[in-house]
C-alpha positions in Angstrom: 20.5 -28.8 66.5 23.8 -29.0 64.5 24.3 -25.3 65.4 23.9 -26.1 69.1 26.3 -29.0 68.9 28.9 -27.0 67.0 28.7 -24.1 69.4 28.9 -26.6 72.3 32.2 -27.9 70.8 33.5 -24.4 70.7 32.9 -24.0 74.5 35.6 -26.5 75.1 38.4 -24.9 73.1 41.6 -24.8 75.1 43.8 -21.7 75.4 46.5 -23.4 73.2 43.9 -24.5 70.6 44.9 -25.9 67.2 42.7 -24.5 64.5 42.1 -27.7 62.5 41.5 -30.0 65.5 39.9 -27.8 68.1 38.2 -24.9 66.3 37.2 -26.0 62.8 34.8 -28.9 63.7 32.7 -26.6 65.9 32.5 -23.9 63.2 31.7 -26.5 60.5 28.8 -27.9 62.5 27.5 -24.5 63.5 27.7 -23.3 59.9 25.8 -26.3 58.7 23.1 -25.9 61.3 22.7 -22.2 60.8 22.7 -22.6 57.0 19.9 -25.2 57.2 18.0 -23.0 59.7 18.1 -20.0 57.3 16.7 -22.2 54.4 14.0 -23.6 56.6 13.1 -20.1 58.0 13.0 -18.5 54.5 10.9 -21.4 53.0 8.5 -21.3 56.0 8.1 -17.5 55.9 7.7 -17.2 52.1 5.4 -20.3 51.6 2.2 -18.5 52.5 2.9 -15.1 51.0 0.8 -13.9 48.0 2.9 -13.5 44.8 2.2 -9.7 44.7 3.7 -9.3 48.2 6.6 -11.7 47.9 9.2 -9.0 47.3 8.2 -7.0 50.3 8.1 -10.1 52.5 11.5 -11.2 51.3 12.9 -7.8 52.1 11.5 -7.8 55.6 12.8 -11.4 56.1 16.3 -10.5 55.0 16.2 -7.3 57.1 15.2 -9.4 60.1 18.1 -11.8 59.4 20.6 -9.0 59.3 19.2 -7.3 62.4 19.3 -10.7 64.2 22.9 -11.2 63.2 23.9 -7.8 64.4 22.1 -8.3 67.7 23.8 -11.7 68.1 27.2 -10.2 67.5 26.5 -7.4 70.0 25.4 -10.0 72.7 28.4 -12.3 72.1 30.8 -9.3 72.2 29.2 -8.1 75.5 29.6 -11.5 77.0 33.2 -12.0 75.7 34.3 -8.4 76.2 35.2 -8.3 79.9 37.9 -11.0 79.5 39.4 -9.1 76.5 39.7 -5.9 78.5 41.1 -7.5 81.6 38.0 -6.6 83.7 36.3 -9.6 85.3 35.0 -10.9 88.5 36.7 -9.8 91.7 39.6 -12.0 92.5 39.5 -13.7 89.1 42.0 -13.0 86.4 40.3 -13.7 83.1 42.0 -15.0 80.0 41.0 -14.0 76.5 39.7 -17.5 75.8 37.5 -17.5 78.9 35.3 -14.7 77.5 34.8 -16.6 74.3 34.1 -19.8 76.3 31.3 -17.9 78.1 30.0 -16.4 74.8 29.9 -19.7 73.0 28.2 -21.3 76.0 25.5 -18.6 75.9 25.0 -19.1 72.1 24.9 -22.9 72.5 22.2 -22.6 75.1 20.2 -20.1 72.9 20.5 -22.4 69.9 19.4 -25.5 71.9 16.4 -23.6 73.3 15.4 -22.4 69.8 15.9 -25.9 68.4 13.4 -27.2 71.0 11.0 -24.3 70.4 11.0 -24.4 66.6 8.7 -27.3 66.1 6.2 -25.6 68.4 6.4 -22.3 66.5 6.3 -23.6 62.9 3.0 -24.0 61.1 2.0 -27.6 60.7 1.4 -29.3 57.4 2.7 -28.6 53.9 2.1 -25.3 52.1 -0.3 -25.4 49.2 1.5 -26.3 45.9 -0.2 -23.6 43.9 -0.5 -23.3 40.1 3.2 -23.5 39.2 6.6 -22.4 40.3 7.0 -19.4 42.6 9.9 -17.1 42.1 10.5 -15.1 45.3 14.0 -13.9 45.0 
């Protein structure tokens, strides 16, 4: 949810934004939320993997993270792009900030939807403790 709040703050950045006051708080909250989400996703995905398959599962998980980040950047660029190139809606002169405003709004909505869906998608209960420590990375 922190990621959604941080991205929501970034949707309100004015054209004459000051980095420390207008931009930094949104990025800090988004980074904290995304960081916590990666830890939770990794722990959840690796908790029920057999020791002999942990390396493969970790590689697949990290590949999925990288592909997701690449896809996310592509979507954000596609949403922000028209304002950067000067093409936009007919009769509307876009500003460079407007494209990022739309991109951050799209990512804030996606983060909020995923925050609501996550409890429904995660397995319930705690994973088995096992015989001892598990080293997966």
